TORKOL-13129 format. One record per residue (C-alpha): residue number from 1; z, x, y. Coordinates in pm, whole numbers. Layout:
// residues N
pos:Z:X:Y
NUM:Z:X:Y
...
This chain:
// residues 798
pos:Z:X:Y
1:6343:8997:10052
2:6096:9192:10248
3:5858:8917:10344
4:5652:9133:10546
5:5587:9333:10194
6:5445:9037:10045
7:5226:8915:10294
8:5058:9263:10266
9:5080:9214:9913
10:4898:8895:9933
11:4631:8997:10142
12:4527:9283:9849
13:4522:9049:9590
14:4301:8807:9781
15:4070:9058:9827
16:4004:9031:9405
17:3859:8761:9181
18:4073:8551:8986
19:4183:8528:8656
20:4467:8319:8522
21:4478:8458:8198
22:4586:8788:8386
23:4910:8625:8534
24:5175:8668:8272
25:5100:9079:8204
26:5075:9155:8549
27:5397:8977:8656
28:5545:9182:8400
29:5422:9507:8495
30:5539:9430:8884
31:5871:9284:8759
32:5954:9626:8608
33:5951:9797:9007
34:6186:9548:9116
35:6567:9630:9161
36:6799:9343:9221
37:7095:9429:9395
38:7453:9198:9362
39:7322:9029:9646
40:6991:8953:9457
41:6761:9104:9751
42:6437:9191:9587
43:6347:9580:9685
44:5987:9679:9658
45:5968:10006:9542
46:5723:10206:9704
47:5578:9906:9865
48:5245:9791:9881
49:5134:10151:9685
50:5262:10044:9366
51:5130:9716:9364
52:4796:9872:9461
53:4850:10111:9152
54:4875:9820:8922
55:4580:9629:9105
56:4370:9930:9019
57:4419:9949:8677
58:4365:9589:8645
59:4014:9450:8531
60:4087:9153:8652
61:4360:9036:8924
62:4544:8726:9046
63:4440:8511:9292
64:4640:8422:9631
65:4699:8100:9469
66:4825:8248:9126
67:5100:8443:9325
68:5193:8176:9531
69:5231:7939:9230
70:5422:8187:8984
71:5593:8382:9230
72:5885:8110:9311
73:5926:8088:8923
74:5926:8470:8885
75:6204:8496:9140
76:6410:8209:8995
77:6391:8361:8657
78:6551:8692:8797
79:6822:8492:9016
80:6901:8314:8687
81:6901:8627:8450
82:7066:8881:8683
83:7402:9004:8698
84:7583:9141:8994
85:7662:9514:9028
86:8008:9551:8996
87:8186:9808:9221
88:8385:10081:9039
89:8583:10344:9114
90:8630:10442:9488
91:8377:10179:9561
92:8603:9914:9433
93:8787:9973:9757
94:8458:10043:10015
95:8325:9750:9880
96:8608:9531:9958
97:8391:9251:10084
98:8262:9180:9722
99:8619:9059:9639
100:8525:8702:9561
101:8236:8828:9321
102:8220:8722:8942
103:8276:9012:8758
104:8120:8971:8414
105:8196:9189:8118
106:8490:9353:8294
107:8830:9344:8150
108:9175:9462:8331
109:9474:9531:8150
110:9837:9619:8221
111:10051:9767:7985
112:10390:9910:8025
113:10710:10043:7865
114:10845:9700:7839
115:11122:9620:7615
116:10970:9473:7253
117:11206:9268:7137
118:11142:9077:7458
119:11485:9144:7651
120:11559:9400:7883
121:11701:9717:7720
122:11758:10000:7970
123:11584:9807:8213
124:11280:9840:8024
125:11303:10222:7987
126:11206:10484:7719
127:10996:10240:7475
128:10716:10474:7349
129:10436:10386:7142
130:10488:10726:6966
131:10556:11073:7025
132:10424:11429:6945
133:10548:11756:7075
134:10896:11736:7269
135:10695:11708:7609
136:10443:11468:7503
137:10590:11129:7472
138:10327:10864:7460
139:10314:10529:7671
140:9962:10426:7688
141:9677:10551:7449
142:9331:10349:7544
143:8973:10405:7376
144:8671:10306:7559
145:8485:10363:7890
146:8678:10238:8213
147:8919:10352:8498
148:9296:10356:8526
149:9340:10204:8866
150:9719:10197:8891
151:9994:10401:8733
152:10365:10335:8864
153:10666:10515:8735
154:11058:10535:8895
155:11092:10813:9117
156:10978:11135:8925
157:11117:11032:8575
158:10887:11107:8298
159:10741:11381:8489
160:10548:11619:8443
161:10322:11338:8316
162:9993:11409:8090
163:9688:11213:8230
164:9490:11305:7907
165:9128:11196:7994
166:8847:11218:7711
167:9096:11506:7516
168:9134:11660:7876
169:9511:11732:7943
170:9572:11699:8340
171:9934:11790:8424
172:10047:11564:8698
173:10398:11652:8888
174:10621:11528:9134
175:10840:11716:9410
176:11146:11592:9239
177:11060:11763:8868
178:11163:12120:8958
179:11503:11980:8998
180:11547:11640:8924
181:11918:11649:8905
182:11956:11718:9287
183:11603:11552:9396
184:11756:11290:9557
185:11970:11497:9789
186:11730:11791:9844
187:11400:11603:9868
188:11320:11371:10209
189:10916:11322:10146
190:10818:11444:9866
191:10417:11483:9705
192:10233:11493:9386
193:10118:11809:9257
194:9857:11883:9272
195:9824:11718:9598
196:9414:11696:9624
197:9370:11391:9393
198:9688:11191:9581
199:9670:11166:9897
200:9831:10873:10112
201:9745:10581:10150
202:9620:10617:9770
203:9964:10756:9642
204:10299:10691:9767
205:10633:10861:9611
206:10969:10705:9621
207:11079:10825:9966
208:10841:10600:10110
209:10865:10329:9849
210:11230:10319:9791
211:11240:10401:9439
212:10873:10433:9278
213:10574:10652:9253
214:10273:10479:9296
215:9890:10588:9250
216:9619:10383:9361
217:9353:10720:9274
218:9097:10612:9033
219:9115:10766:8725
220:8800:10762:8555
221:8739:10800:8144
222:8429:10809:7919
223:8585:10774:7589
224:8965:10771:7613
225:9261:10768:7828
226:9639:10854:7711
227:9936:10881:7941
228:10237:11083:7810
229:10585:11176:7954
230:10753:11510:7921
231:11105:11391:7984
232:11243:11051:7871
233:11535:10966:8107
234:11504:10657:8282
235:11099:10699:8144
236:10978:10356:8291
237:10594:10230:8380
238:10338:10046:8411
239:9960:10112:8447
240:9651:9904:8533
241:9317:9990:8376
242:8987:9848:8355
243:8749:9884:8059
244:8363:9755:8086
245:8120:9565:7851
246:7796:9726:8024
247:7860:10061:8213
248:7509:10063:8357
249:7597:9766:8561
250:7838:9904:8785
251:7788:10098:9098
252:7844:10425:8996
253:7816:10588:8663
254:8167:10680:8483
255:8227:11059:8453
256:8537:11211:8333
257:8799:11213:8614
258:8821:11592:8767
259:9144:11648:8937
260:9040:11938:9147
261:8817:11664:9357
262:8983:11465:9635
263:8902:11088:9685
264:8642:11026:9882
265:8748:11035:10263
266:8609:10702:10319
267:8851:10508:10129
268:9143:10708:10271
269:9010:10620:10604
270:8961:10252:10507
271:9310:10236:10370
272:9427:10403:10655
273:9335:10063:10869
274:9578:9855:10675
275:9761:9667:10951
276:9461:9661:11166
277:9166:9396:11195
278:8963:9558:10934
279:8692:9260:10917
280:8335:9273:11110
281:8383:9188:11467
282:8043:9080:11605
283:7978:8760:11404
284:8013:8403:11449
285:8374:8278:11539
286:8586:7983:11617
287:8906:8060:11822
288:9111:7829:12036
289:9490:7701:12071
290:9646:7415:11966
291:9946:7187:12065
292:10176:7107:11767
293:10221:6721:11864
294:10142:6580:11532
295:10249:6648:11180
296:9910:6725:11080
297:9648:6880:11279
298:9239:6990:11204
299:9204:7337:11357
300:8842:7317:11322
301:8552:7245:11046
302:8286:7511:10982
303:7961:7338:10915
304:7731:7634:10742
305:7550:7726:10465
306:7641:7990:10212
307:7900:8193:10439
308:8206:8367:10398
309:8493:8369:10615
310:8594:8736:10691
311:8882:8685:10897
312:9129:8432:10969
313:9438:8483:11244
314:9738:8283:11390
315:9925:8369:11672
316:10300:8187:11707
317:10505:8199:12031
318:10770:8516:11923
319:11066:8309:11996
320:10955:8012:11763
321:10825:8191:11469
322:11122:8115:11232
323:11095:7767:11366
324:10727:7728:11268
325:10730:7947:10939
326:10738:7659:10681
327:10430:7497:10847
328:10163:7467:10578
329:9822:7618:10614
330:9534:7382:10400
331:9190:7507:10359
332:8942:7302:10199
333:8592:7431:10062
334:8272:7216:10071
335:8419:6903:10122
336:8658:6897:9804
337:8909:6628:9713
338:9193:6868:9745
339:9242:7231:9922
340:9214:7536:9754
341:9469:7672:10003
342:9790:7526:10068
343:10104:7707:10156
344:10339:7764:10391
345:10267:8017:10653
346:10517:8297:10622
347:10490:8316:10215
348:10120:8277:10261
349:10093:8600:10505
350:10313:8800:10279
351:10667:8734:10376
352:10950:8499:10285
353:11054:8452:10628
354:10937:8568:10935
355:11340:8624:11061
356:11308:9008:11213
357:11636:9110:11201
358:11557:9455:11265
359:11299:9419:11487
360:11004:9604:11329
361:10641:9607:11439
362:10533:9519:11111
363:10739:9303:10845
364:10374:9321:10629
365:10143:9588:10674
366:9876:9506:10362
367:9528:9579:10384
368:9425:9209:10290
369:9729:9051:10510
370:9973:9150:10760
371:10223:9013:10977
372:10240:9200:11340
373:10512:9131:11596
374:10360:9190:11929
375:10650:9207:12137
376:10479:9275:12449
377:10254:8973:12436
378:10564:8771:12280
379:10403:8659:11979
380:10351:8690:11598
381:10010:8751:11468
382:9954:8629:11121
383:9636:8787:10961
384:9430:8762:10656
385:9117:8942:10563
386:9077:8849:10199
387:8699:8730:10218
388:8684:8350:10174
389:8330:8212:10087
390:8198:7887:10098
391:7855:7712:10059
392:7830:7399:10297
393:8179:7345:10513
394:8527:7505:10560
395:8826:7314:10678
396:9119:7442:10864
397:9446:7249:10887
398:9801:7265:10951
399:10041:7018:10809
400:10409:6959:10737
401:10456:7006:11173
402:10765:6904:11316
403:10589:6762:11646
404:10673:6959:11973
405:10444:6897:12287
406:10567:7189:12415
407:10461:7454:12157
408:10133:7601:12120
409:9965:7805:11809
410:9639:8039:11875
411:9394:8059:11626
412:9070:8274:11545
413:8832:8273:11234
414:8512:8482:11245
415:8260:8428:10964
416:7941:8551:10815
417:7614:8470:10631
418:7645:8567:10223
419:7342:8587:10073
420:7530:8582:9754
421:7390:8317:9504
422:7659:8055:9473
423:7712:8101:9091
424:7817:8466:9133
425:8083:8405:9407
426:8391:8201:9384
427:8636:8048:9626
428:8957:8173:9752
429:9271:8003:9659
430:9627:8057:9757
431:9861:7833:9532
432:10228:7778:9635
433:10504:7688:9394
434:10877:7635:9434
435:11126:7642:9163
436:11497:7578:9313
437:11621:7523:8948
438:11448:7765:8690
439:11457:7628:8330
440:11667:7887:8092
441:11429:8040:7844
442:11131:7991:8008
443:10899:8189:8215
444:10824:8097:8561
445:10427:7977:8570
446:10323:8074:8912
447:9956:7960:8840
448:9772:7775:8533
449:9397:7750:8646
450:9349:7472:8372
451:9286:7142:8545
452:9323:7286:8880
453:9153:7084:9172
454:9072:6840:8857
455:8861:7077:8694
456:8923:7213:8318
457:8747:7567:8363
458:8745:7814:8596
459:8599:8193:8629
460:8680:8423:8889
461:8966:8689:8939
462:9386:8684:8998
463:9416:8902:9307
464:9766:8936:9404
465:10124:8733:9466
466:10369:8676:9747
467:10692:8549:9629
468:11091:8488:9733
469:11325:8596:9398
470:11616:8499:9581
471:11789:8322:9862
472:12152:8433:9821
473:12095:8804:9792
474:12120:8820:9397
475:11874:9112:9330
476:11955:9075:8965
477:11649:8845:8951
478:11429:9157:8956
479:11493:9253:8602
480:11217:8975:8489
481:10884:9127:8400
482:10526:8973:8509
483:10318:8814:8196
484:9963:8720:8275
485:9754:8576:8032
486:9371:8512:8073
487:9122:8303:7858
488:9318:8146:7589
489:9499:8469:7453
490:9825:8446:7328
491:9925:8773:7391
492:9968:8887:7756
493:9681:9124:7879
494:9933:9212:8150
495:10303:9312:8075
496:10546:9476:8327
497:10873:9594:8336
498:11012:9406:8616
499:10970:9218:8941
500:11047:9494:9153
501:10807:9726:9009
502:10556:9442:9047
503:10601:9456:9425
504:10602:9815:9413
505:10947:9940:9412
506:11228:10091:9162
507:11602:10052:9161
508:11543:9718:9379
509:11419:9926:9639
510:11777:10030:9706
511:11803:9718:9879
512:11595:9842:10171
513:11266:9702:10281
514:10915:9870:10280
515:10518:9766:10334
516:10234:9936:10187
517:9869:9837:10179
518:9907:9652:9841
519:10279:9617:9753
520:10575:9555:9961
521:10953:9420:10015
522:10906:9281:10333
523:11250:9033:10362
524:11603:9118:10257
525:11895:9320:10380
526:12058:9571:10153
527:12396:9425:10088
528:12557:9058:10122
529:12823:9175:10378
530:12531:9315:10599
531:12393:8985:10681
532:12415:8844:11026
533:12186:8528:10945
534:12164:8316:10632
535:11775:8414:10617
536:11919:8791:10595
537:11984:8691:10244
538:11603:8574:10127
539:11433:8855:9974
540:11061:8839:9916
541:10787:9070:9767
542:10406:9117:9772
543:10137:9299:9532
544:9794:9245:9649
545:9501:9361:9402
546:9170:9502:9489
547:9076:9784:9270
548:9312:9645:8992
549:9228:9270:9022
550:9217:9095:8702
551:8906:8883:8633
552:8898:8606:8395
553:8610:8345:8271
554:8766:8032:8161
555:9169:8034:8242
556:9438:8217:8398
557:9831:8183:8344
558:10015:8398:8594
559:10373:8399:8470
560:10695:8567:8565
561:11056:8602:8355
562:11350:8487:8606
563:11626:8771:8532
564:11562:9001:8272
565:11599:8696:8014
566:11464:8414:8178
567:11828:8294:8265
568:11844:8355:8659
569:11910:8036:8795
570:11818:8173:9144
571:11578:7979:9389
572:11205:8102:9365
573:10899:8040:9532
574:10572:8197:9513
575:10202:8187:9640
576:9934:8325:9413
577:9624:8459:9540
578:9308:8401:9337
579:8922:8364:9324
580:8804:8107:9117
581:8440:7906:9069
582:8486:7543:8893
583:8263:7641:8591
584:8330:7906:8301
585:8173:8231:8256
586:8302:8248:7889
587:8201:8029:7637
588:8429:7997:7303
589:8129:7985:7087
590:8274:8064:6755
591:8588:8095:6563
592:8662:8283:6237
593:8957:8218:6031
594:9014:8494:5792
595:9239:8383:5495
596:9064:8028:5504
597:8772:8033:5237
598:8552:7772:5404
599:8544:7956:5707
600:8527:8314:5570
601:8224:8149:5347
602:8042:7999:5647
603:8085:8312:5876
604:7953:8515:5548
605:8262:8711:5587
606:8238:9021:5320
607:8548:9259:5295
608:8505:9424:4917
609:8823:9630:4990
610:9023:9351:5152
611:9356:9255:5046
612:9448:8941:4928
613:9544:8635:5150
614:9885:8702:5331
615:10112:8449:5457
616:10309:8573:5764
617:10589:8421:5949
618:10635:8586:6271
619:10567:8548:6659
620:10410:8654:6970
621:10552:8842:7233
622:10682:8623:7463
623:11018:8694:7601
624:11374:8623:7413
625:11341:8426:7090
626:11654:8203:7161
627:11968:8195:7417
628:12334:8070:7410
629:12386:7734:7578
630:12765:7674:7743
631:12882:8091:7710
632:13166:7983:7788
633:13233:7725:7568
634:13366:7773:7219
635:13098:7597:7014
636:12821:7827:7202
637:12511:7618:7084
638:12233:7839:7020
639:11864:7720:7214
640:11547:7841:7038
641:11281:7922:7288
642:10997:8062:7111
643:11015:7981:6708
644:10861:8167:6467
645:10517:8032:6320
646:10310:8096:6038
647:9998:8281:5995
648:9756:8405:5723
649:9518:8677:5661
650:9404:8987:5529
651:9402:9357:5584
652:9159:9642:5482
653:9108:10008:5471
654:8743:9966:5433
655:8464:9772:5578
656:8445:9386:5707
657:8102:9228:5792
658:8056:8888:5907
659:7829:8659:6108
660:7890:8476:6452
661:7742:8240:6696
662:7642:8318:7025
663:7476:8135:7348
664:7159:8267:7332
665:7179:8291:7721
666:7449:8516:7680
667:7513:8835:7883
668:7753:8980:7656
669:8028:8878:7433
670:8404:8888:7373
671:8556:8943:7019
672:8917:8841:7034
673:9087:8946:6697
674:9426:8807:6621
675:9624:9062:6398
676:9939:9154:6227
677:10101:9446:6452
678:10285:9556:6178
679:9995:9795:6065
680:10019:10071:6336
681:9736:10216:6534
682:9439:10033:6417
683:9092:10176:6469
684:8774:10066:6334
685:8400:10162:6414
686:8224:9871:6527
687:7803:9813:6456
688:7606:9509:6574
689:7297:9358:6411
690:7068:9060:6462
691:7224:8764:6303
692:6854:8610:6234
693:6734:8948:6120
694:6620:8956:5740
695:6968:9102:5557
696:6744:9324:5357
697:6622:9517:5686
698:6932:9489:5918
699:6901:9745:6166
700:7313:9816:6244
701:7340:9949:6586
702:7700:10154:6661
703:7864:9993:6955
704:8175:10172:6998
705:8515:10221:6871
706:8799:9938:6858
707:9123:10063:6884
708:9488:9921:6940
709:9789:10185:6950
710:10080:10164:6820
711:10250:9890:6652
712:10580:9668:6640
713:10784:9959:6564
714:10848:10204:6878
715:11018:10495:6908
716:11313:10440:7187
717:11443:10733:7428
718:11617:10687:7727
719:11865:10980:7748
720:12183:10996:7979
721:12098:11290:8184
722:11757:11433:8371
723:11697:11717:8148
724:11849:11623:7790
725:11596:11664:7495
726:11474:11356:7383
727:11618:11095:7094
728:11448:10919:6835
729:11589:10556:6773
730:11327:10365:6578
731:11298:10006:6658
732:11106:9738:6510
733:11069:9401:6651
734:11022:9064:6501
735:10687:9011:6682
736:10402:9091:6427
737:10136:8865:6597
738:9911:8995:6860
739:9574:8921:7019
740:9369:9198:7117
741:8979:9201:7253
742:8695:9395:7236
743:8386:9367:7464
744:8037:9375:7305
745:7764:9551:7520
746:7466:9285:7660
747:7225:9554:7502
748:7285:9438:7160
749:7345:9042:7215
750:7075:8957:7487
751:6821:8659:7345
752:7055:8646:6990
753:7197:8322:6915
754:7385:8503:6639
755:7495:8852:6592
756:7645:9027:6249
757:7949:9223:6350
758:8055:9536:6059
759:8389:9705:6115
760:8438:10007:5958
761:8790:10107:5938
762:8906:10457:6096
763:9209:10608:5956
764:9446:10717:6235
765:9719:11016:6097
766:9967:10963:6373
767:10340:10981:6312
768:10594:10796:6514
769:10746:11114:6577
770:10719:11443:6442
771:10845:11425:6050
772:10875:11028:6063
773:10581:10802:5914
774:10491:10432:6090
775:10668:10223:5856
776:10376:10011:5831
777:10057:10084:5627
778:9757:10229:5881
779:9523:9944:5789
780:9266:9682:6001
781:9434:9361:6006
782:9234:9021:6043
783:9403:8693:6096
784:9112:8531:6305
785:8832:8630:6513
786:8747:8432:6849
787:8411:8493:6987
788:8322:8400:7332
789:8006:8459:7489
790:7968:8579:7887
791:7729:8317:8099
792:7618:8237:8412
793:7860:7992:8574
794:7709:7647:8532
795:7759:7621:8932
796:7548:7389:9164
797:7659:7322:9543
798:7682:6937:9562
C-alpha cells in the first residue's frame, strides 16, 4: 500500500469539518475505487484526485480522527473478504512465484482412455466415450469455462486429432500422421502441424520423449471442449484441464483458443531456462559448507517473518555422490513438531539414484528441480526452485548420515519477503513413502493428507511426484494407472492410463532416459543385460505440475496402481510434492440423500417427474474387483478387493428443486452429485435462488450447464493396423456409481446461508456410434448431493 498517498489523503480530510455520521457512506464510496491484488496491496486509483472528487461532493466529511479509527478496520475487512487472483493461461507459467497460493473455486481434472473395467485392456488404448463420423472418436467432452493445460498421446497415434473448442474444430496433426506405417523409420525429429501454437519447450514429440507426444500449450474454452481421434489404432491419451467458479477472478479473461496465435515468447524463454538457476538472485541468502561428521546436521535456521525460500541448493563431491544420495533432507516450517519435507536427497531432487552411468550433464533438467553434474568443479549440484513460504522460521537439516570427517557438503538458501497473507499461502511439502512389498489388489497410497502432521484437514495443491518403480529393471510395473482423489470424492478426479504416461513417456520410454521441464525418466538402463552396476536396474521417473496443478480444499489422496492390475511385487518408492495449509478452504455444509424421504423433506426436494426410488447394487471405478490367490495352486482362491454395495436414489427427465445450507461467509460453493452412470450423457441447466427469499417471489438466476459425458457403457476400438477402419465393440462395466462435481459461482452464493438449486434436465441425443443407441436411458440421475462451501482458511500464525 502507498503510505504517501494516505498521508496526502489525511491532509485533505483534515481541512474539513467532522461529521461522524458520514463515515459509513464515504468509506463505501472510497472502497469502490480500490483494486485488490493477490498480494493484497491497495492500489489507489487516480490517487488524490479521486478522493478529492468524493470530498467535493460531500456536504460533510470525515475528520482525521475518524479516518484513523476506521481505516484499519476497513483494510482488515478487505483482507478477510478478498480472494487472490488466480494465474490463468500463460500467466500460470509466468507467475510461477504464485505456485504456493490457495486457489479457491478452481478444480483440476485428469481424464483418459483408461480401461473402464479396472484392468489394463490393450494397455488402456481405444476406449472411447462415443463415436460420430469415422474420423470423430470422442475421448473427452466437457462443458464449462476452462483451460486444457496438458495433452498426451502415444506417438502420433490417433492423429489427426480434433481439438474442438466452443464448437470450432481445430485439426492438429503430428509429422508421423502422413505415413504412420513408416514414421519410426523415416522421421527423426518430427513436430506438430500447425507448428505455431506448439513450440518447444511447451510441446514435445516422441523423438524427444522416447515414446509420447506432449502438449503443455494452454488451450482456452469459454463454453465447451471436445477431443476426438481420427484413427483408433493404439489410441491412448490423458488430458488435464481446469474449470473455474469465478472467471472474473482470473489474471486474464478466458476467450476461445486461437491456434494461429503463438504462445507468449516470455513463456517459451522462461521454460527454456529449465536446468538453470531461475530464482531471483539479489535477495537475502545463507550459504556455507558443512562437514558430514555427525548422523544429523543442522544446515541453518532462518528467523524471518512472512518470507519465501526461492532457491535451495546443495553441492556434493562428485566422487561421493552415490554414497551420499540417501541422506535425508528435512525442512521444518514455523517451529512445527514435524518436518514438512523429509525425503532422500536423490529422490527429492527428482531421481531414484545419483548413479550417472553414461556421464550426462543432467540427470534431471526440470523447471522446479534439477540435478547437474559439474565435472569441471568435481561436484554434483542439486537445486530446488519450488517457492517455499514460511511465516516465522525455516529449519533445514540433514539426517541419516554415515559420519565421515573428510566429506563436506555445500548449501545455498535464498529467500525473499512475501506479502501474501498467510491464510492465502501454503507450506511446501515433500513426503517420502517406501513400498518394499506392495499389497495385492490395492493401490499404493503415495499421499493421504488426512492427519498429516497431526492435522485433519488441509487446503492447497498437489504439484508433483518423483518415484522409483523398480529396483530390478522390471518395466512391467509401468502398466499401473495413477488415481487421485480430492475432498472426499469416491471417484478419482484424475485417472490416467499408466505410470510411464504419467512420467511423460510411452512404450516404457523404449527403456531410454529423458528429462524435460515437467516430466522425465532420469534413471535406468534399457535392457537388463546392459547393466554394469546394480543401480543401473533402478528406474525412476518424475512429473512436476505447474499450470496443471491440482488444488484441493480439505484433503488429497494420491494413489498409483502397481502393475496393470495392482499385482506387481516390485519395490516402489515415492516423493510427493504438495502445498498445504492446515486449515480447510472447503467446508461440508449439507447433504441431501435422494431416496430418503426424511432427507428429501428437510431439503424441500421436489421433482414431479422423478422415478420411484431405485435400489442399485454396484461399484465405483477403483481398480479390479478381485484377484486370484495362489494362481499355480489347484484351488485358485478368489480374493475380493472392491465388493459391490447398495445405493438408492432416483432419476428424472424433468426438473429437480431443493434447498441446501451454506456457510454465510462463503466464497462460492461446490456441489457433488453421486449418480448412476448407466444413464448416458447426463446434462442439466442449473438455476440458483436465495434460500431465504419468499418462495412466492423467487428470482431464479441461470448459473450454467452441468454435464457429464459418456456412461459406464463405452465403445472399444484398437484396430491392429495404423490405417485400419475402426471397429465397434460395445463394453459395459459393472461400475455404475460415480461422483461428479459442479462449481457454483460466488456471485450467486455471497452472503447467503441457504440457496435453492433448480436442475432442468436437458436431453442429449447422442448415439454410442452411428446407428447404435446407448443402452441406458438418457436421464438425470440423483442418488445424493453433498454441498461444500468455499471459505477463507482459518489459519493464524502461532
